[in-house]
N, C-alpha and C positions, 0 to 999 in steps of 0.2 A: 775886695768887693764880694758880697754874697754871691756864691756860685749859682744859686737858683735864680737870683735877680739877673745875672748875666745871661743865663739861658733864656729867660723870659724876654729880655731886651732883644736878643737876636731873633726870637720867634716873631715878636711884634714888628720888627723892622722888615722882615720877610713879607708880612701881610699888610704893611702900611697902617698899623694900628698903634704906633708908638705913643699916641696921646693917652693911652690907658694908664700910663705911669706919670702923667703930668702932676698929679697930686700925691704921689707916693711919699715924698719927704714930709708931707704935712700929717701923715697918719702915724698912730702909735704902732708899736711893734706887733701887737695882735692883729690890727687891721692891715698892716703891711703884709703879713704872712697870709692872711685871708685873701687879700687881693691877688697875690702871686699864685695861690692855690686855685682861685677862680679862673685866672687867665690860662693856667696850664690845662684846665679841663675844657676849654673852648675848642670846638672843632672849627678852625678858621676856614678850612676848605668848604665846609658845609655852609657857614655863615655867608661867605662870599658868593657861593652859588645861589643861595636863597635871595640875596640882595639883587643879584643880576637878573633873576627871574621876576622880581617884584614889580618892575616897571615894564615888563614885556608881556605880551599876550602869550600865554603858554601854548606850546604846540600840542594840540590835541589830536591823538590818533582817531581815526574814524571808527568809533565804537558802535557796535550793533546794540541798540537799545530796544528792548521789547517789554511788554507788560509782564508783571509778575502775578501769579495766582495768589488768592487770599481766601481766608475763611472768615465768615462773619460770626462773631461769638454769640450773637442773638439769634442765629439761624442754624445752630448746631443740632438742635432738637434732640433726638435719641442719643447722639454721640456725646452730648454735653455731660451727662452723668458718667459715661464711660471714662472720659478724659479726667473728670473731677476725681473719680476714685483712684485713677493711676497717680495723679498729682498728690492726692492725700497720702497715699502709701509712701511716696518718695519723701515728702515732708516729714512724716512720722519716723522715717528711717534716718533723718538728719542729713539728707543729701542736698539741701538747698541753702545757699548763702545769698546775702544782699550786699551789693556795692553801691554806695551813694557818692556821686561826684560832686564835691563841695569845695572846690578850690577858689571860687570867686568871692569878691567882696560885694557888699550891698550898696555901693556908692551910687549906682543909678537909681536906687530907691531912697536916697537920702539917708542911708543907714551907715553908721560908722562901725564896721565890724564884718565878720564873715557873713555871707548871705544866709547861710543856714541858721544864724542866730536871730534873723529878722522876725519881729512880732507882726503877724498878718493882720492884727486888729480885731481878732475874735474876742468875745467876752472872757474867754479862758486866758487870753494873752499868751497862748502857746506859740513857740517859735516854729519855723519850718522843720527844724530837726525833730522837735517833739511830735509834731503832727505826723511826720513820716514814721517815727518810732511807734506811735500809737497803732498804726496800721500793722506793723510787724508784730507787736505785742498781742494784738488781737488773735493773730494766727498762732502765736506761741501758746496762748491760753487755750485755744480751741483744741490743739493737738498735744498739749503738755510737752512742748519742746522749747529750745532756745535757739532760734535761727541766728547764726553768726552775722554780725553787721560790720562791714568794712567801709571806712570813711576815707575817701581820697581828698586830701587837703593840698594846699600849695605852701611854699616856703613863707609866703606873705601872711597866711592866716592859720598855719598849723598850730602854733602855740596858743593863739586866741581861741581856736576851736576846742582844743583839748581842755583849756581852762574853763570854757563854757560848759563842757560836758561834766567836768569835775564839780563845778558849782551846782549843777543839777543832778548830782549823784549818778551820772551816766545813764539817767532815765531807767535805772534798774538793771543795766548791763554791767559786766565786769571787764575792765580794760585788760587786754592781752589774754583774755580767756575766751570771750565771745564778742568782744568789741575791739576793733583794730583800726589804727590810724596809719596811713601811709601818704607820702608826698609825691605829687606828680612831677614830671620832668620840666625843665625850663630851657629856654634859649635866649641868648642876648638880643636886645633891641638895638636897631641901627638907625642912624639918621638918613637923610635923603642923599648923602654922599657915600653911604655904606660904612660910616664910622660907628663902631660900637659905643653906646652911651655909658656914661658914669652916673651912678645915682647920688643922692644927697649925702650919703655916707662915704663917698669916695670909692665905692665898690662897683662891680659890673652891674649894669641895669638889665635885669633878667625878667622874663615874662613867661607864664605857664604855656606849655606847648600844645594846648587844646585838648578837648575830650578824647581825641584819637590817641593820646598818650596813655590812656588808662590801661591798656593791655601791657605795654612795656613796663609801666609803673608797678603793676601787680606782680609781674615776674621779677623785675630787678629788686623790688623790696621784699621778695620772698613771701609775698602774701599767698601765692599759689601753693607754695610748700605748706603753709599753715592750713590752707583749705584741704589739701590732701591728708594732712595729719588728722583733721577733724572729720574726715570721711565725706567731704563735699564732692558732689558730682555735677551740680548745676549752680550757675551764678546769674542772678538778675543784676543788671547794671542800669541805673537811671540817674537823673539829675536831682539836685536838692530843691530845684525851683518848681516842682510840680507837686503840690500838696495833696492831690488826689491819686497819685501814682499807686497802683495796686501791684506791689512788689512780690507778694507771696500768693499769687493767683494759682490755685490748684488746677483749674481748667487749662490755663496757659502752659503750665509745666507738664501736665498730663498729655496735652496735645503734642508737644515737642518729643516726649518720650515715645508715644505711640507711633508717630510718624518716622521715628528713627533718624531724625536730623540732629545736627550739633548746634543749631541756633534757631531762635524764634524771635520775632519782633512784633510789637503791637503798632497798630495804625489807627488813625481816625480819618473818615472820609473828608475830602476837601470841601470847604464851605461853598466855593465857586471855582470854576476852571482856572481863573487868573489869580487865585490866592497864592501869595508868595511864600510857599513852603516847599521843602524837599519832599520828593515822593519815591516810594519803593518802585523798583524796576528790576529787570535783568540786564546786565551789561556783558555782552559777549558770553551769554549763557550762565553767568554767575550772578547771585543776588547782589544788589547795589541800591544806591539812592542817587537820584539825579536832582541837582539843585534847580530851583525855579528859574534862575537866569539862563540855564541851558535847555529849558523846555520851550519848544517852538509853540506858537499859537495853535497850530494844527494838532500837535501832540496833546496840548492842554485841553483841547475841546473834544478830542476823539472819544467816542463812546462805543460800547459793545451793543449786541442785539437787544439787551434789556435796558439800554439807556444809561448804564453805569459808566463813569469815566474810566478809560483804560489806564490812565495815570492819575488815580485819585486817592491813593493810600498815603496819607501824610505821615511823616516820621515824627514821633513824639518822644524819641530817645527812651524807649522802654524795651530793653533787649535782654534776651536770655541765651546763655551759652553754656555748653558743657566745658569742663575744665581743660580737656585736651585742646579744644578750639582756642581758648584764651591763651594758652601757652604757645600755640602755633602763631597766633596773631601778635603775641608779645615779642616774637622774634622777627617779625616782618618789618621791612623798611618802608615806611609810609611817606607819601609825598606831603610837603608842607605848603600851606597857603599863606600869602602875605596879607596882613590887615594893617591899614594905615590908621594910627592912633595918636592921641595926645600923650606926650611923655615929658615929665619934668626931668631935668638933668643938670649936671655941672658942666659949664663950658670950659674952654682951655685956660681961662683966667680964674677959675674957681667960683664963678658967679652962677647962682641957681637960676635956671631958665624955666619959667612957667608959661607954656604956650597957650594961646587962645584957640588954636586950631590944630588939627593933626600935623605932626611933624616927624613921626618915626614909624618904622615898621616892626611889627611883632609877627612871629611865625607860628602857625597852628596846624595840627593834623586833625582830621575828622574821623570819627569812629567808623563810618561806613567804608572808608578807604581800605579797611582791612577785610571787608566782607569777601573780597576776591580770594582770600586764603581758605575759605570754606566752600564746600560743594553745594549746599542748598540750605534754605531756611524756610520756615513756615511764617507767613504773615497773618496775624489775627486782627481783624477789624473790631474795635470796641467803640462804645458810645462815648462821644466827646464829653458829654455832661457827667458821665460816670467816672472817667479816669484821666481827664486832662484839664487841669486848671493852672496853666503856666504863669509864672511871675517873672517877667522880663523887663518891664518898664515902670516908670513912675506913673502915678494916677493921671497926670496931665496928658499922657498918651491916649488914655481911654480904652486901650486894649491890652490884654496880657499884663495887667497891672494889679496892685493890691486890691482894689475895689472889685474887679471882675473875678479874681481868684477867690476872694472872700465870699462873694455871692455864690459862686459855684460850690465851694466847700459847704457853706451853710445849707444850700438847697439839697445837696446830696445827703447830708447828715441830718436833715430835717431840724435845723436849729432855729428856724424862724418861727 
């Protein structure tokens, strides 16, 4: 018997996951070896721990939550030009890189393919990727530079993403010179009994480990090494689904440099106290984000002497870090959160199960969970209509959908 197969069987028996080999004999040699390799890479202790916590209310320590200070970009006045000049100088020296998190599919939008390839419906028919690239290229042209662009994909969409870029001649970029692709980490999905699922191909059912995995992925894929080789000092990280993201903001960059912090984040003010968004705060003296489910009504409605919400700075996933901070956060062990999702899988008889409702857990880490690794950050409030056009839902939802994102984009760029 294959020695590796015997080792895998013993390991699976120890953790009660023997079913993972139910379809082993039906696979060809290549897929058999792939399955064995996938199984040997599973941290079963971690998976068991995550499953046990999935149905339990996590024991939360009594954190001290306090408001975080912020600056309003539109009220910087004389300092605006100072920060702008500092940021311009850094960009001209080639110290800024952009990371776009693009591991998701566009299925919620009715799009068959990576979310970044979605056509927003503009007259130009440009994809989200191209709209973001246009913003970077505008800065490239302004300062005669080529800001390196790093795209985080997933195993699910990596090949399709690369092919899409190649089809579009990489939007003027050069792969492996100033355009880099890297894949985020994954964790097995488990059913309601804690059994790891098998996908349609007889392999382990894996799911991306959330945007909190971006730091680890940058380090493990040696992207931070490439950044150092390129002379990068600052990295903007944002999502692919905000077509108004201002990723090369001179004022934002200059502010972080001038304040001597290793991180800065952009925010938009909450529309109303009860809006369901995560907001910036300080947790035990460290920068953090508190989710809306953890905000009490009293906290949500609390205001300062000027009538401003004390917890009113919404997270729009627009973050700036220096390279040292990313490497430090990339080595941190972040907590995972369980999400109950619908997942197709092969049952023990080899039959494909396509559920009508959530039936499995996936595990994700959040970016802000790593903020405790850094000492301080600057939060810069920006105008929602200038920098935030999220694309999360189908048009039927009426909010954060193609229609609203398209309208915001057209209005900002005066396309009507």
